[in-house]
N, C-alpha and C positions, 0 to 999 in steps of 0.2 A: 505492500498499500503505499503510496507516497503521500509522503507530509507536508502540511505549508504551515506557515507562522500564525496564530495569532495573539494578540495580545488583548486583554480585555480585565475589566476590575471587578469584582465581587466582593459581596458582603463577607465580612470576618465569620460568620457564622458558618457560609458555606464552605469558606475556606478551611475553617476549623473542621469540619465534618469530612473535608476530602481527606485532609491530613489523616484522620482517625483511620478512614477506610484503607487508607496508604498503606497505615502501618499494619493494620489488621491482614492485608492481603501481599506483605511483604512486598511489595512494589513503592516505585515512585509516584508523586504525585501527579506527574503529565500524563503518567498511561491511565491512572484511576479518572483523571478528570476528560479523558478523551474515549474513554468507555461510559463514563455517566453520560458525557455529550452525546454519543452514538445512541444509547439507552433512550433519552428523551427525545431526541429525534425522532427515534422510531414509534416510541408512545404518540406523539405528535400526527405522523405520519399515519398512525392505524386510526385516532380519532377522525381526523378530517376525512378519512375514507370510509369510515362508519356515517361518520353526519351526511356526507353526499349520498350514500348509497341509502339512509332513512329517509331523506329527502326524494330521491327517487330522481337526483341528477345524473348517476351514474350506475349501471348495471352491477352484480356481484362481480363478475369478472374483472371489472375494471376497475371496483373499488379494492380486489385484492392485489390488483396489478399497481394502483397508487400505493396502496401500503405494502406493496416488497414482498407479500405472503401469498401462501398456495391459498388458494379457495377453500381448502379444509380448515387451515387455520383460520380464516374470514369466517366460514360457518362457528366455527370454534368460540370465536368473539361473539359473535351474536347472539348464542347461545348464553355465554355467559354474562352479556346485558340485557337477556331477555326479551332481544329487540325480533320483530317478527320477520318472516321472509317475504319479499316481495319477488313474486314469479307469476308472471302473467303469459298471457297466451302467446306474444312473443319470444318470451326464452322458453317457452315450448315448440315452436316453430322451430327456434336457432339450432334446440338439441336433435332433433327429430332428423333436422339437417345435417349436422356434422357427425349423426350416425350412422346415415346413409352412403 
């Protein structure tokens, strides 16, 4: 993975928490901050994909793609959030065409 450099100011509380995590994991703070940022971005992207899907703006397939996860994982997330599936005639037609 190619790395870039960024400089940011964070609240002291976050810095202290990241230091604690780094010590627990026996890693340097930069590695921990990269991991936490990646987790936060993943969480954000999944949330946006769920939002767009629930509003009917994207299909389940597109939402999973936007979240960079499999459709199966996306279905698990919808189940965890107790969100109903949106499945209409167009979805059925598309599945039939794909199966043929």
